[in-house]
C-alpha positions in Angstrom: 0.0 0.0 0.0 2.9 2.4 0.8 4.4 1.7 -2.7 1.0 2.1 -4.4 0.3 5.4 -2.7 3.9 6.6 -3.3 3.3 6.1 -7.1 -0.2 7.6 -6.9 0.9 10.7 -5.0 4.0 11.2 -7.2 1.8 11.0 -10.3 -0.7 13.5 -8.8 2.1 16.0 -8.1 3.8 15.5 -11.5 0.5 15.9 -13.3 -0.2 19.1 -11.3 3.2 20.6 -12.3 2.7 19.6 -16.0 -0.7 21.4 -16.0 0.7 24.4 -14.2 3.6 24.7 -16.7 1.2 24.2 -19.6 -1.1 27.0 -18.4 2.0 29.2 -17.8 3.1 28.7 -21.4 -0.3 29.3 -22.9 -0.9 32.5 -20.8 2.6 33.9 -21.0 3.0 37.2 -22.9 4.6 36.2 -26.2 5.2 39.8 -27.1 2.6 40.1 -29.9 -1.1 40.0 -30.3 -2.2 36.5 -31.2 -5.9 36.9 -30.9 -8.3 37.2 -33.8 -5.5 36.5 -36.3 -6.2 34.3 -39.3 -3.3 32.5 -40.9 -3.5 31.5 -44.6 -0.9 29.3 -46.4 0.0 30.7 -49.8 2.1 28.7 -52.2 2.2 30.7 -55.4 3.8 33.8 -57.0 4.2 37.0 -55.1 2.0 39.0 -57.4 -1.0 36.8 -56.6 -0.2 37.0 -52.9 -0.2 40.8 -53.1 -3.5 40.7 -54.9 -5.0 38.5 -52.2 -3.8 40.9 -49.5 -5.3 43.9 -51.2 -8.6 42.1 -51.8 -8.7 40.8 -48.2 -8.4 44.4 -47.0 -11.7 45.2 -48.8 -13.6 43.7 -46.0 -14.6 46.4 -43.4 -14.0 43.8 -40.7 -10.3 43.3 -41.6 -8.0 45.6 -39.6 -4.7 44.8 -41.4 -3.0 42.1 -43.5 0.7 41.1 -43.6 2.9 38.4 -45.0 5.9 36.4 -43.9 8.0 33.4 -44.8 7.0 31.4 -41.6 4.1 31.0 -39.3 5.7 30.4 -35.9 5.5 26.6 -35.8 7.9 25.4 -38.4 10.7 26.4 -40.6 13.5 28.9 -40.0 16.4 30.6 -41.7 19.5 32.1 -40.1 22.9 33.4 -40.8 26.0 33.3 -38.7 28.1 36.4 -37.9 30.7 37.3 -35.3 30.0 39.4 -32.3 32.6 41.9 -30.9 34.3 39.1 -28.9 34.9 37.2 -32.0 32.3 34.5 -31.2 30.1 33.3 -33.9 26.4 33.8 -33.2 23.3 32.7 -35.2 20.9 35.4 -36.3 17.4 34.4 -37.4 16.0 36.0 -40.5 12.3 36.7 -41.0 11.0 38.1 -44.3 8.0 40.4 -43.8 6.4 43.5 -45.3 5.6 47.0 -44.1 2.4 45.9 -42.2 4.0 43.2 -40.1 4.6 45.2 -36.9 1.0 46.7 -37.0 -0.7 43.4 -37.7 1.0 41.5 -35.0 1.1 44.4 -32.6 4.9 44.4 -32.2 6.4 47.2 -30.2 8.8 49.5 -32.0 11.3 50.8 -29.4 13.4 53.1 -31.7 13.7 53.9 -35.3 11.0 53.3 -37.8 9.0 50.6 -39.5 9.4 49.5 -43.1 7.8 51.8 -45.7 5.1 50.3 -48.0 7.6 50.4 -50.9 10.9 50.1 -49.0 13.7 51.2 -51.4 16.0 48.3 -52.4 19.4 50.0 -52.0 22.7 48.3 -52.3 22.6 48.0 -48.5 19.1 46.6 -47.5 17.2 47.9 -44.5 16.4 45.6 -41.6 14.6 45.8 -38.2 16.2 44.0 -35.3 15.1 42.8 -31.9 16.5 43.7 -28.4 18.5 40.4 -28.2 20.4 41.2 -31.3 21.3 44.7 -30.0 22.6 43.1 -26.8 24.5 40.3 -28.6 26.3 42.8 -30.9 26.7 45.4 -28.1 25.2 48.2 -30.2 24.9 51.4 -28.1 23.0 53.3 -30.8 21.7 50.6 -33.2 19.6 52.7 -35.5 21.7 53.6 -38.5 24.3 50.9 -37.7 25.6 48.7 -40.5 26.0 45.0 -39.8 28.3 43.0 -42.0 26.8 39.6 -42.7 29.4 37.8 -44.8 33.0 37.9 -45.6 32.4 39.3 -49.0 31.4 42.6 -47.3 27.6 42.3 -47.8 25.9 44.2 -45.0 22.5 45.5 -43.8 21.4 48.8 -42.4 19.4 48.9 -39.1 16.4 51.2 -39.3 14.5 50.1 -36.2 14.5 48.1 -33.0 11.5 46.1 -31.7 10.9 44.6 -28.3 11.6 40.9 -28.1 8.8 38.6 -29.0 8.6 34.8 -29.1 8.8 33.6 -32.7 9.7 30.1 -31.4 8.2 28.1 -28.5 9.2 28.9 -25.0 11.3 25.8 -24.8 14.1 28.1 -26.1 15.2 31.6 -25.3 14.5 34.4 -27.7 17.3 34.5 -30.4 18.8 37.5 -32.2 16.4 38.4 -35.1 16.4 40.5 -38.2 13.2 41.4 -40.0 13.7 42.2 -43.7 11.7 42.8 -46.9 14.3 41.7 -49.5 14.0 38.6 -51.6 15.9 36.1 -49.4 13.1 33.6 -48.9 9.7 33.1 -50.5 6.5 34.3 -48.9 4.5 31.4 -47.5 1.9 32.9 -45.2 -0.6 35.7 -44.9 -1.7 37.0 -41.5 -5.2 38.6 -41.4 -6.0 40.7 -38.3 -9.8 40.6 -37.8 -12.1 42.7 -35.7 -13.4 41.0 -32.6 -16.5 38.9 -33.1 -16.3 39.3 -36.9 -14.3 36.2 -37.8 -17.1 34.3 -39.6 -17.8 37.3 -41.9 -14.1 37.7 -42.7 -13.8 33.9 -43.4 -16.6 34.1 -45.9 -15.1 37.2 -47.6 -11.6 35.7 -47.8 -12.9 32.4 -49.1 -14.8 34.1 -51.9 -11.7 36.2 -52.8 -9.5 33.1 -52.7 -11.7 31.2 -55.1 -11.7 34.1 -57.5 -8.0 34.8 -57.5 -6.5 31.2 -57.1 -9.3 28.7 -57.7 -6.8 26.0 -58.5 -5.7 25.9 -54.9 -7.8 24.6 -51.9 -9.0 27.2 -49.4 -7.4 26.4 -46.1 -6.7 28.4 -43.0 -5.9 28.2 -39.3 -5.7 30.6 -36.3 -2.7 32.0 -34.7 -3.8 31.0 -31.2 -4.1 27.3 -32.4 -0.7 27.5 -33.9 0.9 28.6 -30.6 -1.0 26.0 -28.6 0.2 23.4 -31.1 3.8 24.2 -30.0 3.0 22.4 -26.7 1.2 19.3 -27.9 3.7 17.1 -26.2 3.1 18.8 -22.8 -0.7 18.5 -23.3 -0.4 14.8 -24.2 1.8 14.1 -21.2 -0.7 15.9 -18.9 -3.4 13.5 -20.2 -1.3 10.4 -19.8 -0.3 11.3 -16.3 -3.9 12.1 -15.4 -5.1 8.7 -16.6 -2.2 7.0 -14.8 -3.0 8.8 -11.6 -6.6 7.7 -11.7 -5.5 4.0 -12.3 -2.9 4.2 -9.5 -5.4 5.7 -7.1 -8.0 3.0 -7.9 -5.4 0.3 -7.3 -4.3 2.0 -4.1 -7.9 2.1 -2.9 -8.3 -1.6 -3.6 -5.2 -2.3 -1.5 -6.6 -0.1 1.3 -10.0 -1.9 1.1 -8.2 -5.2 1.5 -6.0 -4.1 4.4 -8.9 -2.3 6.2 -11.0 -5.4 5.7 -8.3 -7.5 7.4 -7.9 -5.0 10.2 -11.6 -4.9 10.9 -11.9 -8.7 10.9 -9.0 -9.0 13.4 -10.4 -6.3 15.7 -14.1 -7.3 15.3 -14.5 -8.2 18.9 -12.5 -5.2 20.1 -15.0 -3.0 18.2 -17.9 -4.8 19.9 -16.3 -4.3 23.4 -15.7 -0.6 22.7 -19.3 -0.1 21.6 -20.6 -2.0 24.6 -18.5 0.4 26.8 -20.1 3.4 25.2 -17.7 4.3 22.4 -19.4 6.1 19.5 -19.1 4.9 15.8 -17.2 8.1 15.1 -14.5 7.4 17.7 -14.1 3.8 16.4 -13.8 5.1 12.8 -11.1 7.6 13.9 -9.2 4.9 15.9 -9.1 2.4 13.0 -8.4 5.1 10.4 -5.3 6.2 12.3 -4.0 2.6 12.1 -3.9 2.7 8.3 -3.4 6.4 7.5 0.0 6.4 9.0 1.1 4.2 6.0 -0.4 6.7 3.6 1.4 9.5 5.4 4.7 7.5 5.0 4.1 7.2 1.3 3.4 11.0 1.1 6.7 11.8 2.9 8.7 9.7 0.4 6.7 10.9 -2.6 7.2 14.7 -2.0 11.0 14.9 -2.4 11.0 12.4 -5.3 8.3 14.4 -7.1 10.2 17.6 -6.5 13.3 16.4 -8.2 11.3 14.9 -11.1 9.5 18.2 -11.6 12.7 20.3 -11.3 14.5 18.1 -13.9 11.5 18.3 -16.3 11.2 22.1 -16.1 14.9 22.5 -17.0 13.9 21.7 -20.6 12.1 25.1 -20.8 13.8 28.4 -21.1 10.7 30.0 -19.5 9.1 28.0 -16.7 6.8 28.3 -13.8 7.8 27.9 -10.2 7.4 24.6 -8.3 4.6 25.6 -5.9 4.1 24.1 -2.5 0.3 24.1 -2.9 0.6 21.5 -5.7 2.1 19.1 -3.1 -0.5 20.0 -0.5 -3.4 19.4 -2.9 -2.0 16.1 -4.0 -1.6 15.0 -0.3 -5.1 16.2 0.6 -6.5 14.3 -2.4 -4.7 11.1 -1.4 -5.8 11.4 2.3 -9.4 12.2 1.5 -9.7 9.2 -0.9 -8.0 7.0 1.7 -10.2 8.2 4.5 -13.3 7.6 2.4 -12.2 4.1 1.4 -11.3 3.0 4.9 -14.3 4.6 6.5 -16.7 2.8 4.3 -15.2 -0.5 5.3 -15.1 0.3 9.0 -18.6 1.8 9.1 -20.2 -1.5 8.0 -18.8 -3.2 11.1 -18.9 -0.3 13.6 -22.7 0.2 13.1 -23.5 -3.5 13.9 -24.9 -4.5 17.3 -22.0 -5.4 19.7 -23.9 -8.5 20.7 -22.9 -10.1 17.4 -19.2 -9.8 18.3 -19.6 -10.9 22.0 -22.3 -13.5 22.0 -19.8 -16.4 22.0 -17.6 -14.9 24.8 
């Protein structure tokens, strides 16, 4: 029974920490506005993509539309450069357009955003995040030129945005450059929709899609669903642990029922004597509960440190993680004790409520 409850309590604590971390990830401020954002995969030439964008904007319920080469859940491009210490760092590249910052609600700290028709000079303009500024130790980044390759090719920084999570929070935010030049193809359109108007916008966008690119199937997803999909493994594990906890508790209860049944059978006459001497059913239940609950308490004492080390090790896989909270351990312990008390009490009550004459008639 100690082993069974050790496993059950450890699973309850572990499941509680998984759910707590999952809620933390889903509710963490990712640095951009993910709500009411429609994501459409586009796999055709840029001219048609631009036409789709313009036609999508004809809906009065569409706030803005932007485009990019990735949609936050797959794919990436990067380039390696040297920082002032001579160390090689990887900089992520993200192709966007002039409406990217407005559509996703990214915060521009300094400088400017891209113009609708950003001039394609010999030195392209880019917008960088705070992490890149720190990595390259740029005191006044706006106007700085960053050399990307040994052939002297460089980019000009025109703005700095606050860090946002373009990857899952398993990893720390990496240095990032937003650009508009033809480095990667455009694969996604992001449509920012007015609140409660998603259905109207979907109908409008579908009709435009069938008119512009009827040879392609109309498909879409939502930004919030994409971000939640980054943590499918955590969600799956929370379900597995929940099911395992239920099974472990049921097996533990069966063990308790067996032990409490044996205990009651051994002390059947003692219960009769106590009742004959005026002991109440409640006192008898408390007495016999104490005999068994000490083993549940022992299992809880062993399960707490083991669960703590398991949870701490698991959380180390996340760059951004919740705290290990004491109340998760308390709730798991209370659940185990309440289930144990209920299981034992039902067994004891059947005997304690009987007439003491049954136990003593042969004495």
